[in-house]
N, C-alpha and C positions, 0 to 999 in steps of 0.2 A: 970660433975657438969658444967663445962668450957661450955659444947654444951648447956646445961639449960639454962644456966644465958646469953650467946647470944641470946638463943629464946627469951627469957623475954624481951630484949632490944629491939630486932626486935619488938615484940609486941608492947611495951608500945611506940616505935616510929611511927609504924604504925597507932595507935589508936590517937597519936598527929598530927597524920598528916591527920588523916580523921575528925580532930575536923571541924567544920564550919567555914568559915571567915566570920567578920564581916563586912557590908558594912553600914556606918552611910551616908545615903542617904538626905539632907539636901533639901527642897521644900517646894514649899506653901501647906498649909493647907487648904488655905481656901473654897474646892470645896469637898464637900460630895464624889461625882463621882471620882472622880482624886484620893482620897484617898484610897475609894474601890478598885480600879484598884492598886494601891500599894500593897495595901493587899493581892490583888491575883497573883500578881506578885511574891511578898515575900513567897508564899507560892508552888508557880510554882520553885522559885530560888533553894530553900532546895532540891531538886534532884541534885543540881550542887553545894552541901554542900556550899551555899551562905545564910548568915543570913542577907537578908535585912533590915536593921532598918529605916523606914521614921521619919526624923527629923522634925514634922512640925512647918515650920517659917510664920509671918507675911508676912514678906517683905524680901526675899533674901538678901537684901542690908545690913540688917545686918552680916551674915555670910561673906560677902565681906570686910564690916571692919573689922572682928576678922580674917580671913586671912590675910589680911594686916598687922594687928600686930602680927601675929604669934602665935593667941590663939585658934585654930580651931581644930576639930577633923573630919572634914567632911574629907568623900572620896569620894563622889560624890554630882554633884549640880547640880539643873536646872536653867539655867540662860540665858539671852541673852541680847543685849542692852548695856545700861551705865557700866551695871555691868559687862560682859564681859569684856567692854572697860578698865574699873579700874584693874580688874586680869590682863587682857594682858600686859598693862602697868607696871605694878607691877610684871611682872614675876612670879604670881603664881599659872601658870596652867599648867599641865603637857599633853604634845602631845603624843594625846592616837592614834589618828586616823588609823595610820597604823597597828595597833592592832587588829581592828575591822572589820573581815571577812566581816560581812553581811553592811558595809557601800557601798561596790559594788554595793548594792539592791536599793539605793536610788534613787528615780524619777528622770529622767534625767531633766525634765523642773522646776525643784524647784532651783532657783538661791540660796540657802545655804551657799554658800563660803563666802558669804560675810555677815556681822551681822550689821546691823544700820551702814553701810558706811565701816566697817572696813573688813578686810582680816579672816578668823578665823584660817587658820594657822594651821591645825591640832588640835587646842586647844580643841575645843568642837565640836561635834558631833551631826546632826540634829537630832529632835524626834517628831516634830510634827509642825503644819502649822497654821498661826492665822490670819486671815482677819477681819478688821473692816469694821460693816455693821449696819444699826440701823433695830431693828423689829416694825413693824407696825400694828395697828390694822388694820382687814380687809377691813373696809371703811373709813380708814385716811389718809397714805401716796398712792397714784399713783403709778403702774410704778414700774419698777427694780431702777430706780437709780434718787435721787431727789439733784438740786444743792444747794448751801448756798442760794441763795436767794427764792427759791421754796419754801427752810424751812423755811425762814424770813416771806413768805406769808400766809404758811399755820398756824404757830405763830400769826400771826396779826388776820387771821381769830377766832382761837380757843384759846384764851388767856388761860396760866395757865396749858396748856395740853402739852408742851415741855422743857425738861430742858435736864441734862447731868452731867455724875458725876464732882464732884469739882477736878481741879487738884490741888495736883500731881498725884491723882489715877490714874490710868494708861489709863484705857478706855477714861477717861476725857481728858488726855493731847493728845491723839491719836485724840480725837474728834475736839480739836482745829488745827490738822494738817490736818483733812478732809475739815474742813472747809477752812483753809489757799492753798490747794491745788485745790479746787474749785475754791476760791476767784483771784489766779494767772494765768497769764499767763505766768510762767518761773517755771514749776513744777522741773527740773531738777536742779535749784539750792539749791533746798531743800537737795541733795544728798551730798552736800559740807559741811563742820565745817563750825560753827556762825563764827566765825573768818577770814574767807575768802571773807562774802561777806556783804553788806550793811543788816544788818538782822534788825534794826528797821526800814529804807524804807521796804522793803518785807513786815513784818507784821501789817505795817499799817492799810491797809484794812480790817484785821482780828478784829482790836480793834476797827475800825470805826463799824463794824458791830456786834460786841458784844452790843456793847452800845445803839442800836437798838434792839439786840436781847433780851438783859436779863429784859428789863421792862414788856416785854410779855410772860416770863416763866413760871414756877409754881414757886408761893410763891414768885411773879417778880424777879425772881432772887437773892432777898434774900439772900436765903439757895439755897443748892442743894444736891441731891442724894451724901450719902458718898462712895459711889461703886455702881457698875455695877449690882450687887446683889439686891442691895437696891433699883435702878430704876427698875430692874425688878418687885419686888413683888410691887412697883406701879403701875407698867405696868399692869401686871396681874388683878389687883383689881380696874383697869379703871381711877386710879388718875392719869395715864400720856397715852398720845396717843402711844408716844416711848418708846424703851428701845436702849441700847446699847448692842453689842457683840463682841469678838475676835475669837469667834468658828463658821467657817461658815458650821457646821451640828448642831449648838444648837435651830435654830430653831426646826428643826423635832425632836430633842432628847427633848426639854423641852415638845412640843405638846405630846410625845408621854410619857411622864412621866405624863402628865396633870396640867403640873405648869404653862403653858402660853395657853389664849383660841387657839382653834383650827385652827382658820382663820387667825392666825398670819405670816403675809408677811415680807419677808427680802429684803430690800430698800439698796442698796450703797450709802453713801453719796459722791457724784460727779460722775467723769465716769466710776471712778475703784476703789477698796478697797484696803486702805494701807493693805500692806502684811509682815508678817516677819513671821519669826521660831524661835521655843522654842528649847533649846539645852541641852544635858547634857557636863557636864564636868569635870574633877577630878582635884583636887587641886595639886599643885606641893609637897606639904608637907602632903600628904592621906596614910596611915600606909599599905593602903588593895590595892595598884593599882591595881594588877594584876585580884583581884576580881570584882575590882571597872570597869574595861574591859571587864569583861566575864558581866556583869549586863549589860553594854551597849549594848552587842552584842546581849545578850537576847531581850532587848528592841525592837531593830532592824529585829528581827524574824518575820517570818510571821504570829506564833501564838498571838506574844505580840503585832502586830500593827493592827492585824483582830480586836482584844479582844479591845483597844483603840480605835479604830474606831465606833463598835459597836451604833447604835443610842438609842438603851434602857439603853446605862452604859455610860461614856464619851462623845462619840461622836468625839473624838478630830482627825482630817485625818491624814491617814496612810503616812509616809513618804518615802515608800516602795514600789516598783513594787509586789504586791501580785500575789500569786501563783493561777489562775482559779478564783480570782476576781476581779469585776471591780471597781476600783479606781473612785471616785465622781471627777467630773472638780472644779475647783477651779474658784472664782469670777474672773471677770478682774483684773490685777494686777497692782497694785499702789507701788513699791517700798517704804519702809519706810524711813523717814529721817535720815539726819546722828546723833549717838548721841550726839553731843552735842548740839542739837537743844531743847533736851529734857528738860533740867533745864533751857535754855533763856528762852522759852515757858511759862514751870513753875514760874517762877520768874515773868515775865513781868507780866502775869495772875493775880498775887499774887498781885503784886504793885499799879495793875490799879484798882481791884474789889475785894478788900478786906480789 
């Protein structure tokens, strides 16, 4: 009888151990291709006894606030920039980098160890690459690059055909950064915190430029597209001659999906594309840290990175050296601004133009 009881206990213990571990992954849910990719990843992770639950959010800043207030069940997050800065400053992240074997395969040329001017310190793992550029109709902008002044000249010749997403929407704020880089001869100063430089003097050329540009914009600059996707729809319907993107493969992806015209061009605003990385991070309060580490390692596998980079799917560039596959070259790189510029530019823009 004792042997039977011990056997039953062992069976129960084994069954309990085999139960899938649930990982609550908080990530932006506004892109159908990303959502499809995460559904695929969830199916693949079941083989590792992990149930990946994508908790869709409109803005990850909501989760950052919940974590700093101590009221989130997040096990894994998709973050970068000022959201990373906030969580690092609040000591709310778990240092998982040394537990992720596939991190060793990240591409050498990627400067992922710094996120918007802040050292990553093992608290987040690179997942993909973002580069800001313009989508242009085939007969609109010419060449691979366009300066701020050349864009202004185009708007003068084609009134109502140019716009940009309304800050603080992320693409809209990055558009301001790209203009600022094109208008400035001191690009390196934007890697410093706003408090360390004369930000008012540095940004005055941008505000002067926008005063000239806005009357020439779509709806005379009285209204702006609310998002990059809304701007892309206007572009696809020929209401605008340009759109914006932060995915260097998106032109090919959208053309292959029939969502934009086949002749669409990729044009960098300025001499180089503002470039950053998006990351995966585990909150310090996560209940499924070990399983979340396994998810991150899977996301950096050849299988997952190849799937993510497929142009008929998400098309997000791989961050690892893929075995037996050519990794597409990136656009010329301009490092993103220090995170403190994000709020400064958004508030200054709203004060002047809203």
